[in-house]
C-alpha positions in Angstrom: 140.0 35.4 136.7 141.5 37.0 139.8 140.6 34.0 141.9 142.1 31.6 139.2 145.3 33.6 139.2 145.6 33.5 143.0 145.0 29.8 143.1 147.7 29.2 140.4 150.1 31.4 142.4 149.3 29.6 145.7 149.7 26.2 144.0 153.2 27.1 142.7 154.1 28.5 146.1 153.1 25.2 147.7 155.1 23.2 145.2 158.2 25.3 145.9 157.8 24.9 149.7 157.3 21.2 149.7 159.3 19.8 146.8 162.0 22.4 146.1 163.0 24.2 149.3 163.0 20.8 151.1 166.1 19.6 149.1 169.5 21.0 148.4 170.5 19.3 145.1 169.1 19.5 141.6 168.8 15.7 141.4 166.8 15.4 144.6 164.5 18.2 143.6 163.9 16.7 140.2 163.1 13.3 141.7 160.6 14.8 144.2 158.0 15.6 141.6 154.3 16.1 142.5 152.2 13.7 140.6 150.0 16.5 139.3 153.0 18.1 137.4 154.3 16.8 134.1 158.0 15.7 134.2 159.1 18.2 131.5 157.2 21.0 133.2 158.7 20.2 136.6 162.2 20.2 135.1 161.6 23.6 133.6 160.2 25.0 136.8 163.2 23.8 138.8 165.6 25.3 136.3 163.7 28.6 136.5 163.8 28.7 140.4 167.6 27.8 140.1 168.2 30.7 137.7 169.4 34.2 138.7 166.1 35.7 137.5 164.1 33.2 139.7 166.3 33.9 142.7 166.0 37.6 142.4 162.2 37.5 142.1 161.9 35.2 145.1 163.9 37.6 147.2 161.8 40.6 146.1 158.5 38.7 146.9 159.8 37.7 150.4 160.6 41.4 151.0 157.2 42.5 150.0 155.6 39.8 152.1 157.5 41.0 155.2 155.8 44.3 154.9 152.4 42.7 155.6 152.2 43.0 159.3 148.6 42.0 159.9 148.4 38.4 158.8 145.1 36.6 158.8 144.0 33.2 159.9 141.5 32.6 157.1 143.8 30.0 155.5 142.3 28.9 152.1 138.9 30.4 152.8 138.2 33.7 151.0 136.9 36.7 153.0 133.8 36.7 150.8 133.1 33.1 151.9 133.6 34.0 155.6 131.3 37.0 155.4 128.6 34.9 153.8 129.0 32.2 156.6 128.6 34.9 159.3 125.6 36.4 157.5 123.8 33.0 157.5 124.9 32.4 161.2 123.8 35.8 162.6 121.3 37.1 160.0 123.4 40.2 159.3 126.4 41.0 157.1 129.4 41.8 159.2 131.2 45.1 158.6 134.8 45.2 157.4 136.0 46.0 160.9 134.1 43.1 162.4 135.5 40.8 159.7 139.0 41.9 160.5 138.5 40.9 164.1 137.2 37.5 163.0 140.0 36.7 160.6 143.0 38.0 162.5 142.8 36.0 165.7 143.6 32.4 166.6 141.0 29.8 167.6 141.5 30.7 171.3 140.8 34.4 170.5 144.3 35.7 170.8 145.4 38.1 168.0 147.9 36.9 165.4 150.5 39.4 166.4 151.0 42.7 168.3 150.0 44.8 165.3 146.8 42.9 164.9 146.1 43.3 168.7 146.6 47.1 168.4 144.2 47.4 165.4 141.6 45.3 167.2 141.8 47.5 170.3 141.4 50.6 168.1 138.3 49.1 166.5 136.8 48.4 169.9 137.5 51.9 171.2 136.0 53.6 168.1 133.0 51.2 168.1 132.2 52.3 171.7 132.8 56.0 171.1 131.4 56.3 167.6 128.5 53.8 167.3 127.1 55.5 164.1 130.5 55.1 162.4 130.7 51.5 163.5 127.3 50.7 162.0 128.3 51.9 158.5 128.4 49.0 156.0 131.1 48.2 153.5 129.2 50.0 150.7 129.2 53.3 152.6 132.1 55.7 152.2 134.4 56.3 155.2 133.4 53.4 157.3 135.1 52.4 160.5 137.6 50.2 158.7 138.8 53.0 156.4 139.1 55.3 159.4 141.6 52.9 161.0 143.5 51.4 158.0 143.3 54.3 155.5 141.7 54.7 152.1 141.7 51.9 149.6 144.2 51.5 146.8 143.2 51.1 143.2 141.7 47.9 142.0 140.4 46.2 145.2 138.6 46.7 148.5 140.1 45.2 151.6 137.9 42.8 153.5 135.6 42.0 150.5 137.6 39.4 148.6 139.2 39.5 145.1 136.1 40.6 143.1 134.9 44.0 144.3 136.7 47.1 143.2 136.3 50.7 144.6 134.3 51.8 141.5 131.9 48.9 142.0 131.3 49.7 145.7 131.3 53.4 146.0 130.2 54.7 142.6 127.1 54.3 140.5 129.0 52.4 137.9 127.4 49.0 137.2 129.1 45.8 138.2 130.4 43.4 135.6 127.3 41.2 136.1 125.0 44.2 135.7 126.9 45.2 132.5 126.4 41.7 131.1 122.7 41.8 132.0 122.2 45.2 130.4 124.1 44.1 127.3 121.9 41.0 127.0 118.8 43.0 127.4 119.9 45.6 124.8 120.8 42.8 122.3 117.4 41.2 122.9 115.6 44.5 122.4 117.6 45.2 119.2 116.8 41.8 117.8 113.1 42.4 118.5 113.2 45.8 116.8 115.0 44.3 113.9 112.4 41.6 113.6 109.6 44.1 113.7 111.3 46.3 111.1 111.7 43.3 108.8 108.0 42.4 109.1 107.0 46.0 108.3 109.3 46.0 105.3 107.7 42.8 104.0 104.3 44.4 104.4 105.5 47.5 102.6 107.1 45.5 99.8 103.8 43.6 99.4 101.8 46.8 99.2 104.4 48.3 96.7 104.1 45.2 94.5 100.3 45.5 94.5 100.5 49.2 93.7 102.9 48.5 90.8 100.5 45.9 89.5 97.6 48.3 89.6 99.7 51.0 87.9 100.8 48.6 85.2 97.1 47.6 84.5 96.0 51.3 84.5 98.8 52.2 82.0 98.0 49.3 79.7 94.3 50.3 79.8 95.2 54.0 79.2 97.5 53.0 76.3 94.7 51.1 74.7 92.4 54.1 75.0 95.1 56.3 73.5 95.4 54.1 70.4 91.7 54.1 70.0 91.3 57.8 70.3 94.2 58.5 67.8 92.6 56.4 65.1 90.8 58.7 62.7 88.9 56.7 60.1 88.4 58.3 56.7 85.0 59.5 55.6 83.3 56.3 54.3 81.7 58.4 51.7 85.1 59.4 50.3 85.4 56.0 48.6 82.3 56.8 46.5 83.2 56.8 42.8 82.1 60.2 41.4 82.6 59.8 37.7 81.0 62.8 36.1 81.3 64.7 33.0 82.6 68.2 33.8 81.0 69.6 30.6 77.6 68.1 31.5 75.5 70.6 33.6 73.3 67.8 34.9 76.3 65.9 36.2 77.7 69.1 37.8 74.4 69.6 39.7 74.4 66.0 40.9 78.1 66.3 42.0 77.4 69.4 44.0 74.4 67.8 45.7 76.4 64.7 46.5 79.3 66.9 47.9 76.9 68.8 50.2 75.3 65.5 51.4 78.8 64.0 51.9 80.0 67.0 54.0 76.9 66.9 56.2 77.2 63.1 56.8 81.0 63.4 57.5 80.4 66.1 60.2 77.8 63.9 61.8 80.2 61.0 61.8 82.9 63.0 63.4 80.6 64.2 66.2 79.5 60.6 66.8 83.2 59.5 67.1 84.0 62.3 69.5 81.1 61.4 71.7 82.4 57.8 71.8 85.7 59.3 72.9 84.2 61.6 75.6 85.9 59.7 78.4 89.3 60.4 76.8 89.1 64.2 76.6 88.7 65.1 80.3 89.1 68.8 81.3 92.8 69.6 82.0 94.6 72.7 83.0 96.7 74.5 80.5 99.9 73.3 82.2 98.8 69.7 82.3 97.7 69.2 78.7 98.2 65.8 77.2 100.7 66.1 74.3 102.4 64.0 71.7 106.1 64.2 71.2 107.1 64.2 67.6 110.6 63.6 66.1 112.6 65.5 63.6 111.8 64.4 60.1 108.7 62.4 61.3 106.0 64.9 62.0 103.2 62.4 61.8 104.6 59.6 64.0 104.8 60.3 67.8 107.6 58.8 69.8 105.9 59.3 73.1 102.8 60.6 74.9 102.9 62.7 78.1 101.8 65.7 80.0 102.8 69.3 79.5 104.2 70.4 82.8 105.8 73.8 82.1 106.5 76.3 79.4 108.4 78.7 81.7 111.9 79.2 80.1 113.4 79.5 83.6 112.3 76.0 84.7 115.2 73.7 85.5 115.1 70.2 83.9 118.1 67.9 84.3 120.1 70.8 85.7 119.6 73.0 82.7 117.1 75.8 82.0 114.4 75.1 79.4 115.0 78.3 77.4 112.7 79.7 74.8 112.7 76.7 72.5 111.9 73.8 74.9 108.9 72.7 77.2 109.0 70.4 80.2 107.1 67.2 79.3 106.3 64.3 81.7 106.5 61.0 79.7 103.6 58.7 80.3 103.7 56.2 77.4 106.7 55.5 75.3 105.8 54.8 71.6 109.2 54.4 70.0 111.7 53.4 72.7 114.8 53.4 70.6 114.6 57.1 69.6 117.3 59.3 71.1 116.5 62.1 73.4 117.2 65.6 72.0 118.7 66.6 75.4 120.6 63.8 77.1 121.2 64.0 80.9 121.3 62.1 84.1 122.3 58.9 82.2 119.3 59.1 79.9 119.9 58.8 76.2 116.8 57.1 74.8 113.1 57.7 75.0 112.7 54.5 77.0 115.0 55.9 79.7 112.7 58.8 80.2 109.5 56.7 81.0 107.7 58.2 84.0 110.2 61.1 84.1 110.3 64.8 83.1 112.4 65.8 80.1 112.9 68.9 78.0 111.5 68.6 74.4 111.5 71.2 71.6 108.1 73.0 71.6 108.0 72.9 67.8 107.9 69.1 68.1 105.1 69.0 70.8 101.6 68.3 69.5 98.8 69.2 72.0 96.0 66.6 72.1 92.7 68.5 71.5 90.0 68.4 74.1 86.4 67.6 73.4 85.3 71.2 73.6 87.9 72.2 71.1 86.8 69.4 68.8 83.2 70.6 68.9 84.4 74.1 68.2 86.4 72.9 65.2 83.4 70.9 63.9 81.1 73.9 64.4 83.4 76.0 62.3 
């Protein structure tokens, strides 16, 4: 961008010198238009140079130009181009002091002016007396050039062209090209990491879907087992018609015998059914007993099945202590999803909202599912 700006400035300066300053009248200047400039733009440019603002700026620039006492002979070639030509010619990059001597003399070797001659003599003397200083390259601080011409101003380094700045040459700060390269590498690395993360997320989502499918199948199987274990058929012997005459001693004896036989057969039937359900009644700890949740006014119809997690009154469930009247229950299977929760919290109002979550439920409405050992004890009694 600096080079483009300089070329644009030099082009306007050349136009002014050849097509504006060469004439004295507006008409002559307007007629002497360079073919590369549009007519309307050339007219506006002449009017600007004729204006008071344009004249003032021209005088200020001429005054600034007069302060430059060491003019060079590089013409349109940049210092960077000349340095590269000398590097190819001699196999070594010239120092800034050497480049000054090359670019500030005529073709016959004479300096441009007296000031240039003085600086060249000073360079020769210091090169002879301080060879180590003369060998310092442009990227080294306090080289021979800076000893003679002083420290660099902000924004550019003399003798190296328009691009390099002091922060690029004498600090560890990366150059613009290096910054672009690092940004490209960082973006490429980020894209690779993003791609890798997406692939891992897809694998995790697949695994999660498989786990959900397995859990659903297990819950359905467990729900089927639950319905089977909660079906308690009546004693098939209860349907027997026992029509007897209460006043007939013989009928009374027969009734008693049948009653004893019926009781014995019914106990045997219950033990048989319990053995069939052995896989259902696995040993559990006291705090993880399987329970049925009943509802007010419906003591024989469970609304859900779950696990008893805690009876401790100080346990916090949904931001509230259980208290003496509630237990913490983890809902495994919902039986009647439309029933309302007795304690509503965290956006949950219905039994269906509490599936696979812990809730507080009145202990008086919790029915513990008996284990096989308890059933045998009951049958033995």
